[in-house]
ZAMI-667786 format. One record per residue (C-alpha): residue in three letters; residue number from 1; x, y, z. Coordinates in nm, 4 decimals. Example, Ala and Ser with C-alpha at 12.3 -4.5 7.8 and 13.67 -1.06 7.14 Angstrom:
<resn ALA resi 1 X 1.2300 Y -0.4500 Z 0.7800>
<resn SER resi 2 X 1.3670 Y -0.1060 Z 0.7140>
//
This chain:
<resn MET resi 1 X -2.0299 Y 0.4076 Z 1.0386>
<resn ASP resi 2 X -2.0672 Y 0.0747 Z 0.8576>
<resn LEU resi 3 X -1.7956 Y -0.1682 Z 0.9668>
<resn THR resi 4 X -1.9101 Y -0.4498 Z 0.7400>
<resn PRO resi 5 X -1.6031 Y -0.5961 Z 0.5661>
<resn LEU resi 6 X -1.5815 Y -0.5325 Z 0.1959>
<resn SER resi 7 X -1.6058 Y -0.8368 Z -0.0253>
<resn SER resi 8 X -1.3028 Y -0.9000 Z -0.2426>
<resn ALA resi 9 X -1.5163 Y -0.8098 Z -0.5454>
<resn SER resi 10 X -1.5881 Y -0.4613 Z -0.4081>
<resn ALA resi 11 X -1.2594 Y -0.3926 Z -0.2260>
<resn PRO resi 12 X -1.0406 Y -0.1255 Z -0.3843>
<resn VAL resi 13 X -0.7346 Y -0.2311 Z -0.5791>
<resn GLU resi 14 X -0.3950 Y -0.0799 Z -0.6458>
<resn LEU resi 15 X -0.2803 Y -0.0266 Z -1.0008>
<resn LEU resi 16 X 0.0937 Y -0.0065 Z -1.0606>
<resn LEU resi 17 X 0.1919 Y 0.1531 Z -1.3911>
<resn LEU resi 18 X 0.5548 Y 0.0906 Z -1.4876>
<resn ARG resi 19 X 0.7077 Y 0.2463 Z -1.7949>
<resn HIS resi 20 X 0.9612 Y 0.0337 Z -1.9777>
<resn GLY resi 21 X 1.3306 Y 0.1012 Z -1.9229>
<resn ILE resi 22 X 1.5735 Y 0.2847 Z -2.1504>
<resn ALA resi 23 X 1.5592 Y 0.1308 Z -2.4985>
<resn GLU resi 24 X 1.7468 Y 0.1506 Z -2.8237>
<resn ASP resi 25 X 1.6961 Y 0.4747 Z -3.0136>
<resn ARG resi 26 X 1.4123 Y 0.5127 Z -3.2622>
<resn GLY resi 27 X 1.4844 Y 0.5153 Z -3.6298>
<resn GLY resi 28 X 1.7435 Y 0.3294 Z -3.8253>
<resn ALA resi 29 X 1.6950 Y -0.0299 Z -3.9298>
<resn ILE resi 30 X 1.5250 Y -0.1492 Z -3.6104>
<resn PRO resi 31 X 1.1427 Y -0.1516 Z -3.6243>
<resn ASP resi 32 X 0.9817 Y 0.0201 Z -3.3253>
<resn ALA resi 33 X 0.8277 Y -0.3017 Z -3.1907>
<resn ALA resi 34 X 1.1703 Y -0.4707 Z -3.1902>
<resn ARG resi 35 X 1.3585 Y -0.2031 Z -2.9950>
<resn ALA resi 36 X 1.5304 Y -0.3724 Z -2.6998>
<resn LEU resi 37 X 1.6388 Y -0.2391 Z -2.3637>
<resn THR resi 38 X 1.9930 Y -0.1095 Z -2.3621>
<resn ALA resi 39 X 2.2476 Y -0.2398 Z -2.1099>
<resn ARG resi 40 X 2.1894 Y 0.0788 Z -1.9097>
<resn GLY resi 41 X 1.8141 Y 0.0312 Z -1.9414>
<resn ARG resi 42 X 1.8361 Y -0.3248 Z -1.8040>
<resn GLN resi 43 X 2.0647 Y -0.2139 Z -1.5196>
<resn ARG resi 44 X 1.8462 Y 0.0800 Z -1.4203>
<resn SER resi 45 X 1.5256 Y -0.1240 Z -1.4489>
<resn ARG resi 46 X 1.6727 Y -0.3992 Z -1.2284>
<resn ALA resi 47 X 1.7693 Y -0.1397 Z -0.9649>
<resn VAL resi 48 X 1.4202 Y 0.0172 Z -0.9716>
<resn LEU resi 49 X 1.2538 Y -0.3232 Z -0.9501>
<resn GLN resi 50 X 1.4743 Y -0.4202 Z -0.6559>
<resn ARG resi 51 X 1.3604 Y -0.1051 Z -0.4714>
<resn LEU resi 52 X 0.9964 Y -0.1899 Z -0.5439>
<resn LEU resi 53 X 1.0536 Y -0.5394 Z -0.4089>
<resn GLU resi 54 X 1.2151 Y -0.3954 Z -0.0940>
<resn ARG resi 55 X 0.9018 Y -0.1822 Z -0.0474>
<resn ASP resi 56 X 0.6839 Y -0.4924 Z -0.0898>
<resn LEU resi 57 X 0.5091 Y -0.3621 Z -0.4018>
<resn ARG resi 58 X 0.4348 Y -0.7104 Z -0.5318>
<resn ALA resi 59 X 0.1434 Y -0.7644 Z -0.7684>
<resn VAL resi 60 X -0.0924 Y -1.0573 Z -0.8024>
<resn ARG resi 61 X -0.1020 Y -1.0082 Z -1.1796>
<resn LEU resi 62 X 0.1478 Y -0.8658 Z -1.4305>
<resn LEU resi 63 X 0.0471 Y -0.7571 Z -1.7805>
<resn SER resi 64 X 0.2807 Y -0.6095 Z -2.0397>
<resn SER resi 65 X 0.2752 Y -0.4575 Z -2.3819>
<resn PRO resi 66 X 0.4045 Y -0.7124 Z -2.6309>
<resn LEU resi 67 X 0.6633 Y -0.4691 Z -2.7670>
<resn ARG resi 68 X 1.0129 Y -0.5944 Z -2.6913>
<resn ARG resi 69 X 1.1302 Y -0.3142 Z -2.4589>
<resn ALA resi 70 X 0.8191 Y -0.3412 Z -2.2403>
<resn ARG resi 71 X 0.8219 Y -0.7210 Z -2.2456>
<resn GLU resi 72 X 1.1891 Y -0.7224 Z -2.1388>
<resn THR resi 73 X 1.1113 Y -0.4827 Z -1.8527>
<resn ALA resi 74 X 0.8202 Y -0.7043 Z -1.7453>
<resn GLU resi 75 X 1.0431 Y -1.0124 Z -1.7610>
<resn LEU resi 76 X 1.2865 Y -0.8360 Z -1.5271>
<resn ALA resi 77 X 0.9939 Y -0.7632 Z -1.2901>
<resn LEU resi 78 X 0.8968 Y -1.1285 Z -1.3014>
<resn SER resi 79 X 1.2566 Y -1.2377 Z -1.2344>
<resn ALA resi 80 X 1.2746 Y -0.9945 Z -0.9416>
<resn GLY resi 81 X 0.9711 Y -1.1635 Z -0.7849>
<resn LEU resi 82 X 0.7238 Y -0.8773 Z -0.8242>
<resn ALA resi 83 X 0.4542 Y -1.1047 Z -0.9708>
<resn PRO resi 84 X 0.3895 Y -1.4772 Z -1.0083>
<resn SER resi 85 X 0.3520 Y -1.4771 Z -1.3880>
<resn LEU resi 86 X 0.3544 Y -1.2561 Z -1.6961>
<resn GLU resi 87 X 0.0829 Y -1.2053 Z -1.9571>
<resn LEU resi 88 X 0.1114 Y -1.0015 Z -2.2764>
<resn ALA resi 89 X -0.1731 Y -0.7632 Z -2.3596>
<resn GLU resi 90 X -0.2185 Y -0.5887 Z -2.6951>
<resn ALA resi 91 X -0.4210 Y -0.3213 Z -2.5124>
<resn LEU resi 92 X -0.0911 Y -0.2029 Z -2.3568>
<resn ALA resi 93 X 0.0817 Y -0.1537 Z -2.6927>
<resn PRO resi 94 X 0.1156 Y 0.2099 Z -2.8034>
<resn GLY resi 95 X -0.2284 Y 0.3440 Z -2.8947>
<resn GLY resi 96 X -0.3983 Y 0.0432 Z -2.7316>
<resn GLU resi 97 X -0.7250 Y 0.0486 Z -2.5397>
<resn ALA resi 98 X -0.5981 Y -0.0135 Z -2.1853>
<resn LEU resi 99 X -0.8811 Y 0.1876 Z -2.0260>
<resn ALA resi 100 X -1.1410 Y -0.0336 Z -2.1954>
<resn ALA resi 101 X -0.9594 Y -0.3537 Z -2.0894>
<resn LEU resi 102 X -0.8891 Y -0.2408 Z -1.7329>
<resn PRO resi 103 X -1.2235 Y -0.3362 Z -1.5684>
<resn ALA resi 104 X -1.1913 Y -0.6990 Z -1.6823>
<resn TRP resi 105 X -0.8298 Y -0.7130 Z -1.5650>
<resn LEU resi 106 X -0.9252 Y -0.5742 Z -1.2244>
<resn GLU resi 107 X -1.2266 Y -0.8044 Z -1.1802>
<resn SER resi 108 X -0.9992 Y -1.1071 Z -1.2166>
<resn LEU resi 109 X -0.7762 Y -1.0083 Z -0.9229>
<resn GLU resi 110 X -0.7850 Y -1.2096 Z -0.6033>
<resn ALA resi 111 X -0.7103 Y -1.0278 Z -0.2768>
<resn PRO resi 112 X -0.4125 Y -1.1771 Z -0.0914>
<resn ASP resi 113 X -0.4885 Y -1.2163 Z 0.2812>
<resn GLY resi 114 X -0.7487 Y -0.9383 Z 0.2831>
<resn ALA resi 115 X -0.5067 Y -0.6784 Z 0.1436>
<resn SER resi 116 X -0.5842 Y -0.4717 Z -0.1627>
<resn PRO resi 117 X -0.4725 Y -0.6724 Z -0.4649>
<resn ARG resi 118 X -0.2275 Y -0.5101 Z -0.7032>
<resn LEU resi 119 X -0.2180 Y -0.5184 Z -1.0802>
<resn LEU resi 120 X 0.1138 Y -0.4271 Z -1.2457>
<resn LEU resi 121 X 0.0976 Y -0.2951 Z -1.6023>
<resn VAL resi 122 X 0.4142 Y -0.2386 Z -1.8067>
<resn GLY resi 123 X 0.3827 Y -0.0139 Z -2.1078>
<resn HIS resi 124 X 0.4707 Y 0.3051 Z -2.2885>
<resn GLU resi 125 X 0.4370 Y 0.6805 Z -2.2848>
<resn PRO resi 126 X 0.2220 Y 0.8732 Z -2.3309>
<resn ASP resi 127 X -0.0299 Y 0.5895 Z -2.2912>
<resn LEU resi 128 X 0.0408 Y 0.5048 Z -1.9248>
<resn SER resi 129 X 0.0384 Y 0.8648 Z -1.8023>
<resn THR resi 130 X -0.2768 Y 0.9336 Z -2.0048>
<resn LEU resi 131 X -0.4402 Y 0.6287 Z -1.8441>
<resn ALA resi 132 X -0.3380 Y 0.7492 Z -1.4974>
<resn ALA resi 133 X -0.4614 Y 1.1033 Z -1.5666>
<resn ARG resi 134 X -0.7995 Y 0.9768 Z -1.6902>
<resn LEU resi 135 X -0.8413 Y 0.7519 Z -1.3881>
<resn ILE resi 136 X -0.7681 Y 1.0322 Z -1.1388>
<resn GLY resi 137 X -0.9710 Y 1.2896 Z -1.3311>
<resn ALA resi 138 X -0.6731 Y 1.5039 Z -1.4335>
<resn PRO resi 139 X -0.6230 Y 1.6561 Z -1.7781>
<resn PRO resi 140 X -0.4135 Y 1.4600 Z -2.0293>
<resn GLY resi 141 X -0.0492 Y 1.5640 Z -2.0107>
<resn SER resi 142 X -0.0641 Y 1.6482 Z -1.6396>
<resn LEU resi 143 X 0.1451 Y 1.3418 Z -1.5483>
<resn GLU resi 144 X 0.4594 Y 1.2010 Z -1.7031>
<resn LEU resi 145 X 0.6260 Y 0.8698 Z -1.6336>
<resn ARG resi 146 X 0.9998 Y 0.8639 Z -1.6842>
<resn LYS resi 147 X 1.1618 Y 0.5532 Z -1.8310>
<resn ALA resi 148 X 1.1486 Y 0.2856 Z -1.5567>
<resn GLY resi 149 X 0.9239 Y 0.5231 Z -1.3579>
<resn LEU resi 150 X 0.6228 Y 0.4102 Z -1.1586>
<resn ALA resi 151 X 0.2774 Y 0.5412 Z -1.0753>
<resn VAL resi 152 X 0.0605 Y 0.3783 Z -0.8078>
<resn LEU resi 153 X -0.3142 Y 0.4431 Z -0.8082>
<resn ARG resi 154 X -0.5871 Y 0.3219 Z -0.5747>
<resn LEU resi 155 X -0.9214 Y 0.2674 Z -0.7421>
<resn PRO resi 156 X -1.2465 Y 0.0746 Z -0.7309>
<resn ARG resi 157 X -1.2707 Y -0.2363 Z -0.9476>
<resn SER resi 158 X -1.5072 Y -0.0477 Z -1.1774>
<resn ALA resi 159 X -1.2068 Y 0.1602 Z -1.2892>
<resn ALA resi 160 X -1.4334 Y 0.4513 Z -1.3810>
<resn PRO resi 161 X -1.2497 Y 0.7665 Z -1.4901>
<resn GLY resi 162 X -1.2117 Y 1.0197 Z -1.2097>
<resn GLN resi 163 X -1.2534 Y 0.7685 Z -0.9258>
<resn ALA resi 164 X -0.8886 Y 0.6779 Z -0.8632>
<resn SER resi 165 X -0.6441 Y 0.8460 Z -0.6320>
<resn LEU resi 166 X -0.2766 Y 0.8874 Z -0.7111>
<resn ARG resi 167 X -0.0722 Y 0.7314 Z -0.4295>
<resn LEU resi 168 X 0.2793 Y 0.7569 Z -0.5733>
<resn LEU resi 169 X 0.4544 Y 0.8961 Z -0.8780>
<resn LEU resi 170 X 0.8187 Y 0.7934 Z -0.8711>
<resn SER resi 171 X 1.1017 Y 0.8586 Z -1.1088>
<resn PRO resi 172 X 1.3962 Y 0.6188 Z -1.1180>
<resn ARG resi 173 X 1.6112 Y 0.8943 Z -0.9710>
<resn LEU resi 174 X 1.3935 Y 0.9053 Z -0.6576>
<resn LEU resi 175 X 1.4137 Y 0.5286 Z -0.6213>
<resn ILE resi 176 X 1.7798 Y 0.4637 Z -0.6977>
<resn GLY resi 177 X 1.9503 Y 0.8009 Z -0.7039>
//
């Protein structure tokens, strides 16, 4: 057995996929990109994020869809202390190319104290669950993230489809009751 330590460039990483919280309903006068979190959505998201913090699921990098509901959820994650800063990424907007952008995002991660670095992505359905399914080699539609739900995957920095393992799939109900 080879006991040579892995370099930080080849060490596996953890990918945290967080769906935005409960937002204003579709339709009406509000454009989709401008839909905000509801009061209940903010409250539930804060409670979920507090549980993640209690479980030490901090990330070294946080990227969010620029759409308001996702950005607001990511801002709550930042305020909770789950990441040091927030970046907006068009690839996380609905229909974006997150899978294509993922290798570059992962390559930029620095491992904290030899641990697997974590990347937290905040986005939308069905995009996040489709990304997770592709990464673990499952058929599209086999996973579903609830609003303010979380998936945790472990994967190589290459982020090749089928090479990740699903570590957690949590609904807000499991986290906060």
